[in-house]
C-alpha positions as CSV (number, residue, x, y, z in Angstrom):
1,X,-1.7,-5.3,-4.2
2,X,-3.3,-8.1,-6.7
3,X,-0.7,-7.3,-9.2
4,X,2.3,-7.7,-6.9
5,X,4.3,-11.1,-7.7
6,X,7.4,-12.5,-6.0
7,X,9.5,-11.6,-9.2
8,X,8.8,-7.8,-8.1
9,X,9.9,-8.6,-4.2
10,X,14.0,-8.3,-3.6
11,X,15.2,-11.6,-2.3
12,X,15.8,-9.9,1.2
13,X,12.3,-8.4,1.2
14,X,13.8,-5.2,1.4
15,X,12.4,-3.6,-1.7
16,X,9.4,-3.8,-3.9
17,X,9.3,-2.9,-7.7
18,X,6.0,-1.4,-8.5
19,X,5.5,-1.9,-12.0
20,X,2.1,-3.4,-12.7
21,X,-1.4,-3.1,-11.9
22,X,-4.5,-5.1,-11.9
23,X,-7.5,-3.3,-12.1
24,X,-10.8,-4.6,-11.1
25,X,-12.3,-6.8,-13.7
26,X,-9.3,-7.4,-15.6
27,X,-7.8,-10.7,-16.0
28,X,-4.1,-9.8,-17.1
29,X,-1.9,-7.2,-15.4
30,X,-1.0,-3.9,-17.3
31,X,1.4,-1.1,-16.7
32,X,0.6,1.3,-13.9
33,X,-1.7,4.3,-14.4
34,X,1.4,6.4,-14.9
35,X,3.5,4.0,-17.0
36,X,6.2,4.3,-14.8
37,X,8.1,2.0,-12.1
38,X,8.7,2.4,-8.7
39,X,11.4,1.1,-6.2
40,X,9.7,1.1,-3.0
41,X,11.8,0.6,-0.1
42,X,10.3,-1.8,2.7
43,X,10.6,-0.8,6.5
44,X,11.1,-3.8,9.0
45,X,7.2,-4.5,9.7
46,X,6.7,-4.7,5.7
47,X,9.8,-6.8,5.1
48,X,8.8,-9.1,8.1
49,X,5.3,-9.5,6.7
50,X,6.7,-10.4,3.0
51,X,9.1,-12.9,4.7
52,X,6.3,-14.6,6.6
53,X,4.3,-14.5,3.5
54,X,6.8,-16.1,1.4
55,X,7.2,-18.8,4.1
56,X,3.4,-19.5,3.6
57,X,2.9,-19.3,-0.3
58,X,6.6,-20.9,-1.1
59,X,7.5,-17.6,-2.9
60,X,7.8,-19.1,-6.5
61,X,8.8,-15.8,-8.6
62,X,5.8,-15.9,-10.9
63,X,3.2,-16.4,-8.2
64,X,1.3,-13.6,-6.4
65,X,2.2,-12.4,-3.1
66,X,-1.1,-12.5,-1.8
67,X,-2.9,-15.0,-3.8
68,X,-6.6,-15.8,-3.6
69,X,-8.3,-18.2,-1.3
70,X,-8.3,-20.9,-4.3
71,X,-4.8,-19.9,-5.6
72,X,-4.0,-17.5,-8.4
73,X,-4.4,-13.7,-8.1
74,X,-6.6,-12.4,-5.4
75,X,-10.2,-10.8,-6.1
76,X,-10.1,-7.3,-4.7
77,X,-14.0,-7.3,-4.2
78,X,-14.0,-10.4,-2.5
79,X,-11.1,-9.2,-0.5
80,X,-12.7,-6.2,0.5
81,X,-16.3,-7.6,1.2
82,X,-14.7,-10.7,3.5
83,X,-11.7,-9.3,5.1
84,X,-11.3,-5.6,4.8
85,X,-14.7,-4.3,5.7
86,X,-15.2,-6.5,8.5
87,X,-12.0,-5.8,10.1
88,X,-11.9,-2.1,9.7
89,X,-15.7,-1.8,11.0
90,X,-14.7,-3.7,14.0
91,X,-11.7,-1.6,14.7
92,X,-14.2,1.4,14.3
93,X,-16.5,0.1,16.8
94,X,-13.9,-0.6,19.3
95,X,-12.8,2.8,19.0
96,X,-9.3,2.2,17.5
97,X,-10.0,4.2,14.8
98,X,-12.5,7.1,14.2
99,X,-14.5,5.6,11.5
100,X,-14.8,3.2,8.7
101,X,-12.6,3.9,5.2
102,X,-12.6,1.6,2.6
103,X,-9.2,0.0,1.3
104,X,-8.7,2.8,-1.4
105,X,-8.1,5.2,1.5
106,X,-4.8,3.5,2.5
107,X,-3.0,5.2,0.0
108,X,-4.2,8.6,1.5
109,X,-3.5,7.2,4.9
110,X,0.0,6.2,4.0
111,X,0.9,9.6,2.2
112,X,-0.6,11.6,5.3
113,X,1.5,9.5,7.7
114,X,4.5,9.6,5.6
115,X,4.6,13.5,5.5
116,X,3.6,13.5,9.4
117,X,6.7,11.6,10.3
118,X,9.0,13.8,8.3
119,X,9.5,12.3,4.9
120,X,10.2,15.1,2.5
121,X,7.4,15.8,-0.1
122,X,9.7,14.8,-3.0
123,X,10.3,11.5,-1.7
124,X,6.6,11.0,-0.6
125,X,5.9,12.2,-4.3
126,X,8.3,9.8,-6.0
127,X,7.0,6.8,-3.9
128,X,3.3,7.8,-4.4
129,X,3.9,8.6,-7.9
130,X,2.1,12.0,-7.8
131,X,3.3,15.4,-8.3
132,X,4.4,17.6,-5.4
133,X,1.6,19.9,-6.2
134,X,-0.8,17.2,-5.8
135,X,0.7,16.5,-2.5
136,X,0.7,20.1,-1.5
137,X,-3.0,20.4,-2.8
138,X,-4.5,17.2,-1.3
139,X,-2.4,15.8,1.5
140,X,-0.2,18.3,3.3
141,X,-2.8,20.1,4.9
142,X,-2.9,21.8,8.1
143,X,-1.9,19.6,11.1
144,X,-4.5,18.7,13.5
145,X,-2.0,19.1,16.4
146,X,-0.1,22.4,15.8
147,X,3.2,22.6,17.8
148,X,5.0,26.0,17.6
149,X,8.8,25.3,18.1
150,X,11.1,27.4,20.4
151,X,13.5,29.5,18.9
């Protein structure tokens, strides 16, 4: 999220190119962990968020999609402490979610949700850039609500 620049977003906000990472403590972007780029299609909600963000930030192609408070790149730890943690803890207190999870867990939640919604393991594997073996071993566990189909 910190390395995403407008040059990685299609003009229609229908697709992202995930090709860089900005690890905590680094000041310059670098290749992704597996050195591969991913073309990530955006659904309607994500496209709308990106268009709204572009309207707020101006959409300069070299600028970050989610800038820091003072401009430039966002600081992950600052975002986690000031925004993510208070919001997610509030949701947990209100009962909207079961318990607090850090931002890191959003990846696991996305993969699990994508599988539960019917995306193929191969497509989820491509978009998450992990092998199908890892998907089966760590994400495609038993469903919490098993429904036996009629046949």
